[in-house]
Each structure stands twice: as structure tokens, then as C-alpha cells.
C-alpha positions in Angstrom: 14.1 6.2 1.8 13.1 3.9 -1.0 9.3 3.4 -1.2 7.5 0.1 -2.0 6.0 1.6 -5.3 9.5 2.6 -6.4 10.8 -1.0 -5.9 7.8 -2.6 -7.6 8.0 -0.4 -10.7 11.5 -1.5 -11.6 12.0 -4.9 -9.9 9.1 -6.3 -11.9 11.4 -6.1 -14.9 14.0 -8.1 -13.0 11.3 -10.7 -12.3 10.4 -11.0 -16.0 13.0 -9.4 -18.3 10.9 -10.2 -21.3 8.3 -7.7 -20.1 10.2 -4.8 -21.7 9.6 -6.1 -25.2 5.9 -6.6 -24.5 5.6 -3.1 -22.9 7.5 -1.5 -25.8 4.5 -1.9 -28.2 2.6 0.5 -26.0 5.4 3.0 -26.1 5.5 3.2 -29.9 8.6 1.1 -30.5 9.2 -2.5 -31.5 11.7 -4.2 -29.3 12.3 -7.9 -30.0 11.8 -10.4 -27.2 15.1 -11.4 -25.5 16.4 -15.0 -25.8 18.6 -14.5 -22.8 18.7 -12.0 -19.9 21.3 -11.3 -17.3 20.9 -9.1 -14.3 23.9 -6.8 -13.9 25.2 -4.8 -10.9 23.3 -1.6 -10.4 26.1 0.3 -8.7 27.5 2.8 -11.1 29.8 4.5 -8.6 33.2 5.6 -9.8 36.4 6.0 -7.7 35.2 9.4 -6.5 32.8 9.6 -3.6 29.8 10.3 -5.7 27.5 7.3 -5.7 25.6 6.5 -8.9 23.1 3.7 -8.8 20.5 2.8 -11.4 17.3 1.1 -10.1 17.4 -2.0 -12.3 20.0 -3.0 -15.0 19.5 -5.9 -17.4 21.6 -7.3 -20.3 19.1 -8.6 -22.8 20.1 -10.7 -25.8 17.9 -11.0 -28.9 18.0 -13.4 -31.8 18.2 -10.8 -34.5 19.7 -7.6 -33.2 22.3 -8.8 -30.6 22.6 -7.8 -27.0 21.7 -4.5 -25.4 21.4 -3.0 -21.9 18.1 -2.0 -20.3 18.2 0.5 -17.4 14.9 0.8 -15.6 14.2 3.8 -13.4 11.2 4.2 -11.2 10.2 7.8 -10.9 7.6 8.9 -8.3 7.7 12.7 -9.0 9.5 15.4 -11.1 13.1 16.0 -10.1 15.2 18.6 -11.9 18.5 16.6 -11.3 17.2 13.3 -12.8 17.8 14.0 -16.6 21.5 14.7 -15.8 21.7 11.4 -13.8 20.0 9.5 -16.6 22.5 11.0 -19.1 25.3 9.8 -16.8 23.9 6.3 -16.5 23.5 5.7 -20.2 26.9 7.2 -21.1 28.6 5.3 -18.4 27.0 2.0 -19.2 27.7 2.5 -22.9 31.4 3.2 -22.1 31.7 0.4 -19.6 29.9 -2.4 -21.5 30.2 -1.1 -25.1 26.6 -2.1 -25.7 23.6 -0.1 -26.9 21.8 1.2 -23.8 18.0 1.7 -23.5 16.5 3.7 -20.6 12.9 3.0 -19.4 11.3 5.3 -16.8 8.2 3.9 -15.1 5.7 6.4 -13.5 2.4 6.4 -11.7 1.0 9.8 -12.6 0.5 11.8 -15.8 2.4 14.9 -14.8 5.6 13.0 -14.0 5.3 10.8 -17.1 4.9 13.9 -19.3 7.9 15.5 -17.7 10.1 12.4 -18.0 9.6 11.9 -21.7 10.7 15.3 -22.7 14.1 15.4 -24.4 16.9 17.1 -22.4 20.2 18.1 -24.0 23.3 18.7 -22.0 24.8 21.3 -24.4 23.7 24.7 -25.6 20.7 24.9 -28.0 22.8 25.0 -31.1 25.1 22.2 -29.8 23.0 19.6 -28.1 26.0 17.2 -27.7 24.1 14.6 -25.7 20.3 14.3 -25.7 18.4 12.1 -23.2 14.9 11.1 -24.0 13.9 7.9 -22.2 11.0 5.6 -23.0 8.3 6.2 -20.4 5.7 3.8 -19.2 2.9 5.2 -17.1 -0.9 5.6 -16.8 -0.9 7.5 -20.2 0.1 4.5 -22.3 0.0 1.3 -20.2 -3.1 -0.8 -21.0 -6.1 -0.9 -18.7 -6.6 -4.6 -18.4 -10.1 -5.3 -17.0 -10.7 -8.7 -18.7 -9.6 -11.7 -16.6 -8.8 -13.6 -19.8 -6.6 -10.8 -21.0 -4.9 -10.6 -17.6 -4.4 -14.3 -17.6 -2.6 -14.1 -21.0 0.1 -11.9 -19.5 0.0 -11.8 -15.7 3.2 -9.7 -15.3 1.9 -7.1 -17.7 -1.4 -7.0 -15.8 0.5 -6.5 -12.6 2.5 -3.6 -14.1 -0.8 -2.1 -15.4 -2.2 -2.1 -11.9 1.0 -0.5 -10.5 1.1 2.2 -13.1 -2.6 2.9 -12.8 -2.5 2.8 -9.0 -3.9 6.4 -8.7 -6.4 6.1 -11.6 -10.2 5.4 -11.3 -9.9 2.2 -13.4 -7.4 0.5 -11.0 -10.2 -1.3 -9.1 -11.3 -3.1 -12.3 -7.7 -4.0 -13.1 -7.2 -5.5 -9.7 -10.3 -7.5 -9.9 -9.3 -8.9 -13.2 -5.8 -9.7 -12.0 -7.0 -11.5 -8.8 -9.4 -13.5 -10.9 -6.7 -14.5 -13.3 -4.3 -15.4 -10.5 -6.7 -18.0 -9.1 -5.6 -20.6 -11.6 -1.9 -19.6 -11.6 0.7 -21.8 -9.8 1.7 -20.4 -6.4 5.3 -19.8 -7.5 4.0 -17.5 -10.3 1.2 -15.9 -8.3 3.1 -15.0 -5.1 5.7 -12.6 -6.5 3.0 -10.8 -8.6 0.8 -10.4 -5.5 3.8 -8.8 -3.7 4.7 -6.5 -6.6 1.1 -5.3 -6.9 0.8 -4.7 -3.2 4.1 -2.8 -3.1 3.1 -0.7 -6.1 -0.2 0.3 -4.5 1.5 1.3 -1.3 -0.8 3.4 0.9 -3.2 4.2 -1.9 -6.9 3.4 -1.3 -6.7 0.6 -3.9 -4.4 -1.4 -1.6 -7.3 -2.2 0.7 -9.3 -3.6 -2.2 -6.3 -5.6 -3.3 -5.8 -7.1 0.2 -9.5 -8.1 0.3 -9.3 -9.7 -3.1 -6.2 -11.6 -2.1 -7.9 -12.8 1.1 -11.0 -14.0 -0.9 -9.7 -15.1 -4.3 -6.2 -16.3 -3.3 -6.9 -18.1 -0.1 -3.7 -20.1 -0.6 -1.6 -17.0 -0.3 0.6 -16.8 2.8 2.9 -13.8 3.0 3.4 -10.6 4.8 0.3 -9.2 3.0 -2.0 -11.9 4.2 -0.4 -11.7 7.7 -0.9 -7.9 7.6 -4.6 -8.4 7.0 -4.9 -11.0 9.7 -2.9 -8.8 12.1 -5.2 -5.8 11.4 -8.3 -8.0 12.0 -6.8 -9.2 15.3 -5.9 -5.7 16.3 -9.5 -4.4 15.5 -11.0 -7.2 17.5 -8.7 -6.6 20.4 -9.4 -2.9 20.3 -13.1 -3.6 20.4 -12.7 -5.9 23.4 -10.5 -3.4 25.2 -13.1 -0.7 24.5 -15.9 -2.8 25.9 -13.9 -3.7 29.0 -13.0 -0.1 29.6 -16.7 0.9 29.2 -17.7 -1.8 31.7 -15.0 -0.6 34.1 -16.2 3.0 33.7 -19.8 2.0 34.3 -18.9 -0.1 37.3 -16.9 2.8 38.7 -19.7 5.2 38.0 -22.3 2.9 39.6 -20.1 2.3 42.7 -19.6 6.1 43.1 -23.3 6.9 42.8 -24.2 4.1 45.3 -21.8 5.6 47.8 -23.2 9.1 47.2 -26.8 7.8 47.8 -25.8 6.1 51.1 -23.8 9.1 52.2 -26.7 11.5 51.6 -29.1 9.3 53.5 -26.6 9.1 56.4 -25.9 12.8 56.5 -29.7 13.4 56.6 -29.8 11.2 59.7 -32.1 8.6 58.2 -32.0 5.0 59.3 -30.7 2.8 56.4 -32.0 -0.8 56.7 -29.6 -3.5 55.5 -31.8 -4.5 52.6 -31.8 -0.9 51.4 -28.0 -0.7 51.7 -27.6 -4.0 49.9 -30.0 -3.0 47.0 -28.2 0.2 46.5 -24.6 -1.2 46.5 -25.5 -4.1 44.2 -27.2 -2.0 41.6 -25.2 -1.6 38.3 -27.7 0.5 36.4 -26.2 4.1 36.3 -29.5 5.6 35.2 -31.5 4.0 38.0 -28.8 5.0 40.5 -29.1 8.6 39.2 -32.8 8.6 39.9 -32.3 7.2 43.4 -29.6 9.8 44.1 -32.0 12.6 43.2 -34.7 11.1 45.5 -32.3 10.6 48.4 -32.1 14.3 48.9 -35.8 14.7 49.8 -37.4 11.3 50.8 -38.4 11.1 54.5 -37.4 7.4 54.8 -34.6 5.6 53.1 -36.9 2.9 51.7 -38.7 5.5 49.7 -35.8 6.1 47.3 -37.0 3.0 45.4 -40.7 4.0 45.1 -40.5 5.3 41.5 -38.6 2.2 40.5 
């Protein structure tokens, strides 16, 4: 099952194809900004029943170097079969489109990022034949953007920074800077970035902070995230009300049971129970007071004396 972080890590490049050229400078390469971008089908399945599907595939065109393909893969953990799949993707795309193909892998933890950026060759050591070494974006090289002005200068990059640092201690500061920067952004720009960030954080503790920031800083925002916060608040309130009602019912049941026990003991002892005594016992709702009356009912010579210590 595809997870929200997986979707956020690659779909953000569909949202803003130019993000790759801006990210590349943190990866040690210089990729020119595209002048045109086209989303291509991600299904790489051949006639045989083996399905091959890349996460995101873009055709990017530049002013000076011509078009090329960008395949973006979101990788949540190490997987021994992935390098072979990546080799297939790049070879297939190169064959199908006859265009240079770049592979970017986006990760959220250092161990996976370190594993993903290691070169893997499909041939024997002396005959590497085809070597795959993707560019990797992760917490080890993505910027920690904690200045709202810096975040405002590139909101999409700031969102990706939050996603790739989702498990890092500095993510709280990134989220605060991003939410502050999004206050002044038009809704059509802010909304998808709020969604990408929320998906990228998934069930990590930072998601609670992000939801609170969205509720406070981005009051205009109306989406499943805001509705989720409202639903949780309603659920908590309803749970509290139910708990109070249940407690009251238990107290009432306990009081009623003790009142019956008091009257039963007095009756079994053959004592006369005046109507005012019976009424006072049955209308009492204080469990502690009834408990004391119950203890006295065992020994008092007259029914009226169960109330004396009250």
C-alpha cells in the first residue's frame, strides 16, 4: 500500500517540475532550470505480465542543453531489489524516448539515503556493463530552512525540506518557518503545499505540530487536514461528554443500590421506617454519605438515627 510520505516525496516534483533544478545544487550538480515541463505516463509495463511503474516521470526542456527525462522515486527504506528496478527504468526510458534520463531518489532517513546513493553495477566486477547511481535527496543534503524569509523565497523547496527532515530534530523549526511564510501566499499556492507537507509527515510526531500551525496561521485553509483537526476536537469533546454521562449513570446506580440496601437492612432488623426517613434515603445522591448511612443501619436502634452523624 502506498503511504502518504511516499506520494508527497515524488508528487511535489509534478507540482513544480522546476524544483529539480533548484534541488540539484544541494546534490553537487548543476542542472539548468527547465523552460518547459511535461508529465509523462508512469507505467513502464511491457507486454509480459511484470508491471513496472516509476513514481513520477517528467520531460524537462532546457534552453541550453535540450530536453531530458526525470524519473523521481520515493524510497522509504532499503530494498535489495530496487537498484535493478532503477536500472530497468532508466534503460527502458532511454530506449523508449531516446532522451537522456536522470534518476532522483528522495528519502527521509540517513541510512536509506546512504544506501540509495551507492553505485550498483549489473555486470561482474571487471565488466560493470551498466552502473546505476541515482542522485539522492534526503536529510543529509536538503537545506534546513528555519527563516520565514528564506522559506518565502521558495515555498516548494521549503515544503520538500520539511518532508525530507520529517524525522529530524530540526523539523519543528522548518514547519514554523513554512507556516509563517505561507500566511501571505495565495490560497491556490498554499493549499497544495499544506497537503504535501501533511502527507510527508504522515504519522510522525511533527504532524501534530503542523496541524496546529495550519489551524492557527492558516485559518483560511479548508481541507481534509483542517477537517481532521475539527473532527478530532469534536470526537474528544464527545468522548468527554460520554464519560461524564457514564460516570453520572454509575453514581446514580450506585446511590440507588445503596439506598435500597439501607432500607432493606432496616426492614430486616424489624425497625419502623417513617416516610420522611425513607424519602431522605431514596433521594440522596451522595455515594459517600449513603455509605456511612449503610454502616450505621446495621447497629442503630431506631431508623431515624442513621442520619445522626450527618
